[in-house]
N, C-alpha and C positions, 0 to 999 in steps of 0.2 A: 695689532703690534702690541709684542711681549720686553718686557726691561725686566723680569725670570725668566733664566732656562740653563738647566742643569741637561746634560746629556751623558753618559758611562756605556761605553763599550761595553756591555755582558762575552760578546764569542767574536772570535777575528783567531785567527791561524796562528798568529805570534800571542808570545805572553808577555810583562813584566818584568818585580820579582813576585807578583800579585797572582794566582789564579789557571785555567789554564784553555789550551789554545789546543784549534777544533777547527779541521774547514768549513768557515762558516762566516757569518753575522751577524749582527745583535748588540741592539741597543738600546738602555733606558734610559727613556725621555721625565725628566720631572717640568712642569707646568705652572702653572697657579692657574687655573684649569683642569689640575688632576694629569697623571701618570700613565703613558703611555708604552708602548712596548718593539719599538722598530724592526718588525724581521725575529727569528728562535732560536738562528742560527742550527747544526745540525743531528741536534740534541742533545747529544753526550755531554759538557757543563753547563748547560745556560741558571739550573740551580744551585749548584756549585759556587757557581759566582754567581750569580745576582746574593748571596750570604757572603765569599767572601768582599765585597764590596758590600755590605749592605744595605740591600735595595733588596727590599718586599716585593713581588712577587703576589701578593692578594690586592697589593696596593691598584694593581693597573686597571684601568678603565678601560682604555681598548691595545688590541693588539691590529698594527700595519705590517699586510707581509708585503714585497715589492715588489715580488713574481715565485710565479708554480719550480722556483727547484727548490731538491731536500738542504741544502748548506743551507737553508735561508727559512722553509717551512718543516724541518725536520725539527723543528726545538715544541711545535703546537700544543701534538696531544699532553706537552711535558707543563709548557706553561701554562693552559687552561687548566691542567686537574691542580695548576700552582695557588691558581684566581679565587677569585671570593667571586659567588654563583655565575652567573651570565654574561660573559663576554664580550663586544662582541670584536667581530672582526672585519678587518678593510680590505676589502682589495681584489683587482678587478675580476672580474668574470670568469676570464678564464688560466684564473690559476690550479686548477683538476687537470690544465691539457695532458695528456699523455707523454714523455718530453723525453730521447737521449742525445747518449752523449757518444757521438760514433769515433772509430780512434782504427788506425791499418797496419795491422800487423803483419807485415809480410805479401799483402797485395789482398791481405782478407779483410774489408771492415770489420770491425767487432764492435757491439751499440752495449750501453750498458744503462740501463733505468736512470734517468734525475728527477723527474716530478716529484709531486707532494708524494708520499708514502702512508697516506692514511684517504679516508673515503670524506668526501664530505662527512655522508649523516653521523659517522661516527666522531665527525668531530662540535658539529649541532648537540651528540647524545653527552659532552663531555662540559659542556655549555655554552659551544660557540655560537654567535648567531651573526653570519656574513654579514655585513653592508656593502654588494656590491655597486662597484663605476669605471665609469670610463672618462669620464670627465671629470675636470677641478675641480679638487671639493676636500670643503672647511671636515677637517674631522675634530680639530679640536680649536677654541679660544687660540687663535696667529697662526692654527698649524694646520697646514695643505698636500694633499693626498695630490699626483700632476694631476695624474687618469692620464691620459694615453701619448706620448711623446709624438713631433709629430720632426722628420726626419726628413733636416734642411742643410745636414753637410752632406762635403761628399766623403769623405773620406774615411766618416764614424758606418761600416756600415757594417752586418748581421752574419757569422760565424757560422760555416761553415758545417764543420764539425757539430754547433748544438742542435740538433733532429725534433722534427715530432714527426707523427704518423697520422699520414692526409689518406684518410683513402687505405692501398693496398702498401702504398709509396712512402720513404724515409723521406723528409724534404725543411730546409735552412727554416731553421726556428726564427721566424718574425718580431717571436715578443711585445705584442702588440698588445700584454699584461702589462711588461714592466712598465716599475712607479720611482718617483721617490719624491720623497717627504720632503719640506719645502718650508718653512719658520717664518715670519716675518718679529725682525725683532728694530729695535732701536739703532740699535748698530748693524743691520743690514740681513741679508736673507741666510739664516744657514741652513743649506741644501745637507739632506743628509741622503746618500744614494745604495744600491744595493751590491747592486752590479752591475748599473750604465747599460746595463746591452742596450740601453736607444741613446745607447755617445754621452756620455759627460756634456760633452757642448750641444749639443739639440736639448739636453736634458736643462743646464741655464739661462740656453735665445732660454728656448718655452717658459723660466720661472720669471727669470725678466717679462716678459711677454704676459702674462698675464697676474703680478700683484706689481708694475711697471718700479718696483725699488729695481736702478739695476751696484747698488752693494752691496758683494758677495762678503761677511763676516765668515762666515766657514764653510769648508767642501771636509765631506767627514762621513768614511764607505770605501764600497769598493767603486770603481771607476772601474775594469775591464780593463784601464792601457797595458797590463803587461799580454794581453793576445795581442790587440792592433796590425804587431811591427811593428819595425823601427818609422816608415817614415809616414804613415799614420798619428801611429805613434808623440811622434815630434811634430807633427800637425795640429797634434791636437793639444800637445805644451803649449803651443805658439797661440795655439787663437787664445788659449786661458789668460796668456800673459797682457791681451787687451783688456782683462778685469780689472778691478780692485778689488782681490780678493785680503783678505789682513789673516786668513789662516788656512791651508789644506794640510788635513786631517784622515790623506788619506789609508789603503788599509784593504785587507784579500785579496781581490781578484785583481788590484793593480800591478800585482809583483813586483818586485827588485829593483826590473831594470826600471818600473813607470818606478821607481819611488826617488832608486837615485834619482834619476830625472830630474823631480818632480821638485827636491833635494837641491842639486844642482842651480834649477834658475829659482827656487823664490827661496831659497836659504836660509834664513829663520824661520821666514814665512810659514814654511813645511815642518810637521809632528807626523811617524807614523803614529797610523789609529791601533794602535794594539791595544789587547784585553787591558780592562782597564786603564782604558785613558778616558781624564773627562775635559767635558769645555761645559764653561757657565758662564752665563750671565749675572751681574745682579748679583 
């Protein structure tokens, strides 16, 4: 259980007065056990924003990748090149699956590639040492990767336009690799979502079950609420109200409608998690 923690968002869609925005997510995490990087954005502004906010990527001991999408792993090569020597890269073994985003244009399906834009071998040549997990796993003192998250809600369902290639057919991506970072602190759990493809409520339930801690100090990152539709978005937020949440700092794929509804629901406990947002304990 940590009594000192600092999280700084380095990549996100929106910015305040300092930094540059891009579609994606990355957070620099400072703990007594060392510094971690959770996701790497799309690769455009990770290094620039690290400099802007005084975060030295050379001090990163581990890089954690939430799932195998280019807006979360696109900056991985840059991050490894900026780090000092060999660096552990913690992720699910399925992050390198071929992923596609499907769009219907006048009755025709068009697909764009959304997977990790690098081969594993190339990333290893840059110093990345992959540590794969499927189960709830400690990555630092008091810091855990969720592992595969059980789908227990009825309203958090896969998004059909997110696809993978199975043999010769495109099928809906189950996102088995979607993981969140769970940090045990003296104020409760701090949960960082990459995109929460597993479902925000599913992830919270899983974190509470694995840690035995029901207090939620902070929820930070992408929640994918913007892609659930109105009814499922409202169901997610209604369920979230059941928890004692100190801070909701959602961003990225939460969407403006989702962010506005969270603000209306949680009032001053909501803060948009833009580039430069910081969360501190101790």
